[in-house]
N, C-alpha and C positions, 0 to 999 in steps of 0.2 A: 391806364397813362399815369392810375396815382403809386402803383408800380413801379415807373422810372422813375416815377422823380423822388421817391423814398432810397429808389436803389442809388439814384445819385451821387447823396448823398455818405453814401463809402467813401466813394473813390475819389469824391474830392478834395474830404478831411485825409489817405492814408495820400495824395499831394502834393498836400498841399505841408505835412509833417515830412513832405522826404524830398519834394524839388526848393521850398519857401528856405526862404529864414525871413524873419524880424527885426531888421538895425536896431540896434544897442538903447539907441537918441532918436529917431524919432519917430523910433514903433511901424514903421511899414515895410509889411513884405515886399520879397525884390528874390526873384528866382535865384540861387546858390551856383559859385562855378564852381569848373568840374575839378579843383582841386579838393571842395567842400565832397564831392558826392560821389559815395568808397563804393566798392562791387562788392556789398554786402548790404548795399540800399538797394542797387539796381537788384541785390537778387531775390530780396525781400518784396522789389515790388513787382518783380517778373511773376514768383510765389502766387501774389497778391492776383493780379489780372488777371493769372490763368485759371484762375477759382473763383473771381469775380466771371467773368465770363462765359464762364462755363455756367456755375450757377441759374447769372439772366439771359441765358436763352435758354437755361433749361425750364426756369420756371416761364415762361412767354409764351410755351415752345407749350409748357401743357396745359399749359386753363386756354390759349390760343384751343388744342384738340378738345378740352375737354368743353369748352361755353361755345365755341364762336364756329366750330367747321360740322357740325351735326346741324339735320332742318326735322328729325326726327319729333312730330311734336310731343310728344309723349316721353321722353329722351331728356325732349327741353328743358322742360316741366319738371321733370323728375332733377338731375343736376341747376339745377335752380332753384332748391330748395333752402330755403333759407338756412339749417345749419350748416350742410354743403359749404353757403359759399361764409359764410363764418368764417367756417373751422379752414378754406383756402385764405381768406381773410387773414386769418391772425401768424398763415406757416408762412405768410409772406415780408407780411411784421414782422419776425420773429424771425428769420432771413436779412433779415435790413439790421436788425442792430444785433445782429451776430457779428454781420460785415463792419458797422460801425464798429462794435469793441476791434474786430478785428484787425481792420486804421487804425485806432490810436493805439495797435499797443506795436504796432509795423518797424519798431527799432529796435523794441524789445525781442529780440528770438526767443528767448525761455517760453516770454508769456504768448510771445505770435505761434510758435510751438502749439503750447498748452489750446490755443483758442482754436484752432485748425483739426487740432480732433477734437473737441466738441462738435464742433462745427460739425463735421463725418460722422460726429455715431450720434447725433440728432436728428441728422438724416436724415438718415440707412432707420432710424427708428421709430420716423416720419412718415418715412416711400411704408419699409415696412406696418402697420396700424394703414393706409390706405392703402397696401393688399390683398391685407383683407377685410376693409369696408368696404371694397368698393365691390362693384357690383362686372364682371373679368366676363359675359354675355356683352355688355353691354362697353367697355371699353377696347380696341382701336388692337387693333393686333401691335401695332409699335408702341401704342401708346402703356401697352402693359410689358414690352417686352422694355423698353427704356424705364421703363421703373421697376424690374431686376432687375437692372444696367444696374443703376445709379446704385441701388444701394446692398448687391454684394464685393462693388466698387471703390465707393465707401468707408463699408465698416471690413472688411482688408486691410483700407490703404490705410486706418485709423487703430486699429491691429498692428502693422508690422511698425507705424511712426511708435507705437509701448515701447513698443518688444525693442523698436533700436533706443530710444531713450533708457530706459532699460540696462541697456546690455554696451550702451558707447555711450553715452553722455557722459560718464563718470568718469571715460581712461581716454578720450578723445573730440575737443569740440569738434573744433575740424571738419572728423571720418563726420562727421556730427550731420551735422552741417550738408556736404555737401551726399551725407545718407540721403535727407531731407528732401532736396535742391530736385534727387532721380530717384526719389520714389512720387515729389507730384509730377515731374512731366510726363511718369507716365500712369498716374491717376488720371490728370487729360487725357494721356491719347488714347488712351484706354476708354473714356468717354467721348470722346468724336468719336471714334474710330466705330465702335458698337454704337452709336447715336446717333450716326450721319446720318442716316431718315431723319429720327427724328428730326436737328438740329436745320438742318436745312432736303426740306419735301422738293417734291419734284411737284411743278400745278398737277396733272393727272394724279399725282398720291393723297392729296387734298380735296377729301371728302365733303363734300359741298351738301 
């Protein structure tokens, strides 16, 4: 519940920035007319939402699998070790802060691009550390597979985005924007396809 609350703030901020504007006289926020909503705004909102939904669902399912879908007493107590809970809480807070910064930069393409690269790199590093420190015999097959997919997918996406920024940004900004959109769509499709069993598990697949 706490995670849902803190992750709602970035979503509200992004929608407030892109969809509303403040009346210069009354100071009241109201929805933008369609004429003021550019196609670039639509693209940035689409990228933000695709990444937001992926991280939001992934974190919720990961926490469910780690803390709620196991009944072995020893495993239960081990997973509820104070240090483990503290690190999970820290990671969730970091995700929320990262998405809040991402939402705040949603109208600045260059900063938005940089924040996404940083978010993907940090997430890949966190997943790598989690993979090294987790009990591989204790983690479910779906959990381990999804963790590896997230790590490789995010690291590869960040690397490709850095290459595009290095070799395309200086010559053609429109091509960079198109490449950015295509790369992020591929990133989301790869993640949702290969992690579909984690995101949308069948009832009989949930370990009770």
